[in-house]
Structure formats: C-alpha cells, structure tokens
Backbone bond lengths (Angstrom), bond angles and torsions (degrees), N, CA, C in turn:
res aa  C-N    CA-C-N  psi(-1)  N-CA   C-N-CA  omega(-1)  CA-C   N-CA-C  phi
1 X - - - 1.414 - - 1.396 113.45 -
2 X 1.347 117.11 133.09 1.531 120.66 -171.57 1.492 110.36 -81.15
3 X 1.291 116.91 131.10 1.579 125.54 174.80 1.534 117.98 -72.55
4 X 1.260 120.63 122.77 1.466 127.43 -176.09 1.492 103.28 -79.45
5 X 1.411 122.15 125.37 1.391 119.32 173.11 1.515 106.13 -122.03
6 X 1.401 108.81 149.48 1.443 122.25 178.51 1.529 109.58 -66.89
7 X 1.330 113.02 150.68 1.605 113.75 -177.85 1.655 102.45 -75.15
8 X 1.312 108.15 137.22 1.451 119.62 -178.23 1.535 114.17 -114.78
9 X 1.320 120.78 141.37 1.413 125.94 -178.31 1.540 105.75 -144.68
10 X 1.394 115.84 127.81 1.454 119.43 -179.66 1.486 107.27 -70.12
11 X 1.228 117.67 133.67 1.435 122.95 176.44 1.563 117.43 -59.06
12 X 1.266 113.12 -22.46 1.605 114.99 170.97 1.477 109.29 -67.43
13 X 1.353 118.12 -22.51 1.500 116.16 -177.01 1.625 112.83 -74.38
14 X 1.359 107.91 -36.47 1.431 114.37 179.27 1.498 116.72 -90.90
15 X 1.242 118.44 -19.94 1.536 118.44 174.59 1.420 112.28 -94.59
16 X 1.235 123.35 -31.36 1.463 130.33 -175.61 1.584 101.68 56.39
17 X 1.348 116.89 -114.17 1.388 116.98 -173.93 1.550 110.65 -109.10
18 X 1.369 113.34 15.07 1.529 120.33 -176.92 1.583 107.29 -97.16
19 X 1.293 111.96 157.15 1.522 122.27 177.78 1.473 113.93 -102.94
20 X 1.378 114.18 -5.56 1.467 121.63 -177.33 1.525 108.50 -144.64
21 X 1.401 116.65 146.12 1.475 115.79 172.99 1.518 104.42 -140.89
22 X 1.258 120.94 153.89 1.423 125.22 173.42 1.521 109.64 -94.14
23 X 1.235 125.36 133.27 1.393 128.34 169.18 1.513 113.09 -112.78
24 X 1.303 123.60 128.86 1.327 123.55 -179.97 1.555 106.93 -104.19
25 X 1.414 115.07 119.44 1.418 119.85 174.45 1.545 113.79 -127.81
26 X 1.223 114.61 128.13 1.445 123.03 176.94 1.643 106.24 53.65
27 X 1.358 121.41 38.49 1.468 121.61 -178.86 1.492 114.13 82.43
28 X 1.410 118.96 -4.98 1.454 118.51 -179.82 1.480 108.87 -112.79
29 X 1.513 108.74 147.78 1.557 115.31 -173.85 1.572 102.42 -91.49
30 X 1.290 114.48 143.93 1.348 124.38 170.16 1.529 110.26 -132.81
31 X 1.296 119.55 151.80 1.554 121.46 -176.79 1.450 107.78 -122.45
32 X 1.399 117.73 122.75 1.330 124.27 172.43 1.480 111.28 -101.25
33 X 1.276 127.00 128.41 1.319 134.18 -165.52 1.468 111.52 -136.56
34 X 1.420 111.81 144.89 1.516 116.19 173.63 1.436 109.36 -105.81
35 X 1.330 120.81 126.83 1.422 122.96 -173.64 1.540 109.21 -87.35
36 X 1.420 115.83 -179.95 1.437 119.76 -171.12 1.605 101.06 -73.93
37 X 1.376 119.26 -25.30 1.450 115.32 -178.18 1.451 107.32 -86.73
38 X 1.433 129.24 11.36 1.349 137.27 170.87 1.540 108.16 74.39
39 X 1.417 119.69 32.44 1.379 121.07 177.75 1.586 105.86 -107.79
40 X 1.419 112.95 167.81 1.496 115.30 -178.66 1.442 107.43 -108.11
41 X 1.367 111.78 142.28 1.449 120.37 178.23 1.565 106.36 -126.73
42 X 1.230 120.11 129.47 1.463 127.57 172.53 1.568 112.81 -103.43
43 X 1.348 119.92 112.66 1.442 121.03 179.47 1.539 111.60 -123.14
44 X 1.240 115.45 170.63 1.507 120.26 -173.47 1.563 101.24 -109.65
C-alpha cells in the first residue's frame, strides 16, 4: 500500500533572505518568523 505524504517545502525557499513572511489565509494575515534561536513562530 502506498504511503501518503504531506506536501513539503524547504523554509529557505519561502523565506529567501528574509526573517519574516506574511501568509494570507481565508482573508486573515499571519506572520511566520524565524527567531534568533532558528525556530519558527506563527502569529496573527
């Protein structure tokens, strides 16, 4: 049986040289940020 995998994207592709990006979902803005500790934080 074939395993179903979630779509993957490398964070380097979406951040490029930025530390924060805005994501629009259902008309709402969310911000995905890379911290100094190299962790990801999603805020509204």
